[in-house]
VEXDODREN-491305 format. One line per 5 residues: number of its first residue (from 0); for each residue x, y, z of C-alpha. Coordinates in pm, 1 decimal. Each point is the difference from the previous one (the first is absolute). Example, Ala and Ser with C-alpha at 12.3 -4.5 7.8 and 13.67 -1.06 7.14 Angstrom:
% VEXDODREN-491305
0> 1230.0 -450.0 780.0  137.0 344.0 -66.0
//
This chain:
% VEXDODREN-491305
0> 0.0 0.0 0.0  135.4 344.3 -84.1  -275.7 255.4 59.0  -283.4 4.0 253.2  -243.6 288.2 44.8
5> -223.7 1.0 307.6  -276.4 244.6 93.1  -171.8 -212.7 258.9  -92.2 -366.1 53.7  -232.6 -10.5 -300.6
10> 209.4 207.3 -244.6  320.0 -176.3 -105.5  197.4 -16.6 -324.5  271.1 -262.8 -38.3  236.9 -2.6 -298.1
15> 230.5 -301.2 -24.2  332.3 22.8 -185.7  187.6 -325.3 -56.5  198.8 -198.2 -254.5  -250.7 -46.0 -279.2
20> 69.5 -371.6 -34.6  -89.4 -83.8 360.7  -333.6 -181.1 -3.8  -286.3 80.6 235.3  -374.3 -52.8 43.2
25> -272.6 264.3 11.4  -165.8 77.2 337.0  -183.9 -290.4 155.5  -29.6 -218.8 309.4  325.3 -186.4 -62.2
30> 88.0 -106.4 354.6  -223.9 -277.2 141.6  135.0 61.0 348.2  -116.3 363.3 -30.5  -347.5 -29.1 -155.6
35> -95.3 363.4 62.1  315.7 142.0 -161.7  8.9 110.4 -365.2  293.4 120.8 -207.1  209.7 -65.2 -306.5
40> 230.0 -300.1 36.3  366.3 -12.3 -102.1  52.1 -338.4 -165.0  371.5 -6.0 77.6  -10.4 27.5 380.4
45> -372.4 -46.7 64.7  -47.8 326.7 188.2  -142.1 335.0 -105.3  74.8 369.7 -34.2  -343.2 101.9 130.9
50> -252.5 -183.0 217.3  -339.0 99.3 141.7  -200.7 -176.0 268.8  -360.7 15.6 -117.4  -136.8 -41.5 351.4
55> 193.4 283.1 164.8  63.5 225.3 -301.1  372.2 15.3 87.7  245.8 24.8 -291.4  375.7 -60.2 14.1
60> 245.3 85.1 -279.4  373.6 -52.9 -35.7  240.4 215.6 -200.3  357.2 -107.7 -72.1  266.1 230.6 145.0
65> 376.5 12.1 49.2  57.3 -183.0 -327.8  376.8 -17.2 54.8  -56.8 -248.6 283.0  -130.2 -328.0 -144.6
70> -147.4 -269.5 219.6  224.1 -261.8 157.2  -39.9 -359.5 -118.6  -296.9 -162.1 169.8  -149.1 325.7 130.5
75> -379.8 39.0 -16.8  -147.5 166.2 -307.9  -140.6 348.6 46.4  -321.3 -138.1 -148.5  -91.0 -151.7 337.4
80> -20.1 342.8 164.2  -341.8 118.4 -128.8  -150.6 -333.5 101.8  144.2 33.3 348.7  -111.6 362.8 16.8
85> -366.7 -72.1 -64.3  11.4 -297.1 237.4  178.1 152.5 296.5  -14.9 377.0 -43.0  282.3 178.1 178.4
90> 106.0 -334.1 149.3  113.4 -136.3 -336.9  365.3 45.9 93.8  -28.9 -278.0 260.5  -76.1 -251.8 -274.3
95> 297.2 37.6 -236.5  378.7 -9.9 29.2  123.8 331.4 -139.7  378.7 -59.6 2.0  111.1 -70.9 -354.0
100> -312.9 133.0 -167.6  33.3 258.5 -276.9  -100.2 357.7 81.6  -364.0 102.9 -13.9  -273.4 242.1 98.9
105> -314.3 -168.3 132.9  -313.9 217.2 3.8  -299.1 -106.2 210.2  -328.5 179.4 -71.6  -266.9 -64.3 264.7
110> -338.0 170.9 49.1  143.7 214.8 279.3  367.4 53.7 -89.9  279.2 -20.9 -257.7  330.6 -144.6 122.0
115> 321.4 -82.2 -182.8  314.6 -192.1 87.0  329.2 58.2 -180.5  271.5 -265.3 10.4  347.0 86.3 -129.9
120> 149.9 -344.4 46.4  87.4 62.2 362.8  -243.8 237.4 169.6  -381.7 -0.3 -3.9  -160.9 343.2 41.2
125> -374.8 49.3 51.4  -189.7 319.4 -89.4  -358.3 109.9 57.2  -146.4 218.8 -275.3  -256.4 277.8 46.7
130> -319.1 32.5 -199.9  34.2 127.0 -354.2  141.0 -123.1 -327.8  325.3 -192.1 29.8  227.4 -121.1 -280.7
135> 238.3 -285.8 83.6  280.7 -98.9 -239.5  306.6 -221.6 -20.9  204.2 284.9 142.9  303.1 192.8 -118.2
140> -54.0 181.8 -331.2  -347.6 -151.8 -28.9  -117.0 222.5 283.9  -40.8 262.0 -274.1  -327.4 -174.5 -77.1
145> -136.5 112.0 332.5  103.7 358.3 -59.0  -147.5 -4.0 -350.6  -321.3 -196.1 49.1  -125.9 53.6 355.8
150> -197.2 316.4 -70.9  -151.0 -142.0 -317.8  -132.8 -310.4 173.0  -116.8 201.9 300.5  -225.1 208.3 -225.4
155> -130.0 -290.2 -213.2  -317.3 -204.4 56.5  51.6 -366.2 86.3  3.7 -251.3 -162.5  -70.9 99.0 -359.0
160> 222.5 306.0 -23.6  283.0 -178.1 182.1  -23.7 -278.6 -257.2  -2.3 254.7 -281.3  312.4 171.1 133.9
165> 188.4 -327.7 -38.8  -164.4 -82.2 -331.5  105.4 335.3 -148.8  370.1 -78.7 51.3  232.2 -173.7 -242.8
170> 279.5 -224.8 130.9  313.4 207.3 63.8  344.1 -65.2 152.5  25.8 296.3 235.8  -20.6 -41.9 379.6
175> -294.5 239.5 15.2  -205.2 -209.3 -247.4  -327.9 -141.4 128.7  8.4 -269.5 -270.1  348.3 -143.9 -52.5
180> 203.9 -177.4 -266.6  375.8 -48.7 23.6  228.1 -229.9 -198.3  331.6 -122.8 134.1  224.8 -282.3 -111.8
185> -274.8 -153.3 -211.1  -259.2 2.7 278.8  -308.8 218.2 20.4  -119.6 146.0 329.5  -326.3 184.7 -0.5
190> -354.9 47.5 118.1  -171.8 -338.2 -16.1  -312.8 71.0 204.3  -205.7 283.2 145.2  -312.0 -7.9 211.9
195> -235.2 223.6 193.3  -121.8 -148.0 327.3  -322.2 98.7 177.0  11.0 -214.1 314.8  -251.0 17.7 281.7
200> -81.9 -259.5 266.1  -197.4 -271.8 -174.7  64.9 96.9 -360.3  277.6 88.8 -245.5  -32.7 161.6 -344.3
205> 293.5 -2.0 -244.8  80.9 148.4 -338.6  319.2 -141.5 -148.6  210.3 -35.7 -313.3  319.8 -171.7 -112.4
210> 55.1 281.0 -252.9  -167.6 299.5 164.3  107.0 247.2 -269.1  -209.7 -186.6 -260.2  -337.6 52.5 163.8
215> -55.8 -375.0 41.3  -117.0 -3.4 362.9  -207.9 -268.6 168.4  -219.5 8.4 311.5  -36.6 -250.5 282.5
220> -214.4 -13.3 312.4  55.8 -210.3 311.2  -239.8 -26.7 293.1  36.7 -159.5 342.3
//
């Protein structure tokens, strides 16, 4: 995940940037042990970049950070973090071994609060966020997205205009780009998924696309 915009528990935009060849499944109830949880599933590691508990309306999203520090062999995948977040709330950290994991920012959006945890490979730092529109990124130069886009999303109606703001972009290589495409050493890294999330206790409404700039968006509804 590379960009997350939050304006409350029922107004979330998640844009996922990844190697374009990495396979994944569209949002669904993919985890039998978590029947109330929905999200897209990464086919490589089995986790997710974004999960929502339909019963509670809590959403958790993970963004990769500190890219110069890869995971140690055998360390847990960051894809487990959203699943732990919606299960355990702020107590998720008691259910995973952080040493050796790659850096991340985990964002937990609950009906009454927005909390994030940043892990740099050694230290975990928690932050509580006030009401208002927040833009979370992969950090470093990509923080320009927050500076550029926060006011635009704050003034825009959700979800349709938020979807349109993504749809109006063309893939670009710059760190401030909302929709990304970069080529390096024969590999393509870019935006592979975007979704708006309207999550309230008992029901979740999604709009999503694998190529959001094309206008080919789908809808999905999940109820408790």
